[in-house]
N, C-alpha and C positions, 0 to 999 in steps of 0.2 A: 146263207148262214143263219137266216131267221128260223129254220126248221131244225137246227141242231140243238141238242140238249145243252142247257147252260153250263154244265160241268165241262163239256167239250169246248165251248167258247172260252171259258176261263182257262183251260189248259193251253189253248192256242195263244191267249194273251200272255201267259207265263213263258211260252216259248219265245215270244217277241221280246220279252225282258231278259232273256237268258244270256246276256253278255255283259261283262263288267263295264265296258264303255257305254252301253245304253243306260245302265243304272247310273253311271257318273253323269251322263247328260241330263238325266231326269233330276238328279240332285242339284245340279247347277241351275236349271231352269226353274225349279221350285224354290230355290233360295233367292231368286231375284225376279223382278217383273219380266225381264227378258235378258237374253244373253246373246251376244254377237258370236257367230260361228268362229270368227278369228280368235276370240277369247277361249273357246272350247279347244281349238287347235293347240293354243299355247299351253293350256292346262293339261291336256291329255297326251301331248307330244305324239300325235299320230298323223299320218298323211292325209291331205284333204279328201282324196277318193274314199278312203276308209271311213272317215267321219261322215261324209256324204251318204254312204250306204247305211250306216247306223241311224242317221237322221231320217232316212226314207223309211226304214222299218218302223221307227217310233211314230212317224206321221201316218203310215199305213194303219197302225193300230189305234190311231186317234188320241195318242198320248201327248203329242206336241203340235203346235202350229208354227209356221214360219212366215216371215214377211221380208220382202227386199226393200231397202231404202238406199237409193244410190247404188254404190258398189258393195254394200254390206247386207248380210242376211242375218236377221235376228230370230231367235226361237223363244217360245214361252210354252208353259204348260197349257194344254188344251182345256183343262178344267181343274178346279181346286182339289177335286178328289184324287188327282195324281199325287199330290203331296200327302194326302191321307194314306195312299197305298204304300209310299215309302216309309211313313211313320208306323204303319201296321207291320211292315216287314222288320223294321228295327226292333219293335216290341217283341215280335215272335223270336228274333235272334237273340235278344237280351234275355228272354225267359229261357230259351233253349240253352244258352251258354250257362246260365245259372243252374239249370237242371244237370247239365253235364259236369259241372264243377262239383255239385252235390254228389252225383253218382261216383265221380272219381275219389272224392273224400271218403265216401262209404266203402269203396272197393279197397282203399289203402288203410283203413282204420284197423287197429289191432283188436282182435277179439278180447272181450273182458272175461 
């Protein structure tokens, strides 16, 4: 992967993020120091094998880390920049929604 252009590496990262459950997991781990997997299961209402697959994808992309303590597994953001990624996505979506609202208003305005 070291010899790939950065834009391809970025695209691969975005493919890893391209599922609502993975985004929700990142939101949860960025909002707290760590989150127990059992809390994620309760929040998202999905089966353990499905959550496990999503966690594996996020670990593979280096976005989360996990530790086992006793019978529980806890996850946290691998780096503070993960929270920055979510913040940047929110800013882009907020701007984009504002632009779409402006475009819709302009399209429905009566000509003078």
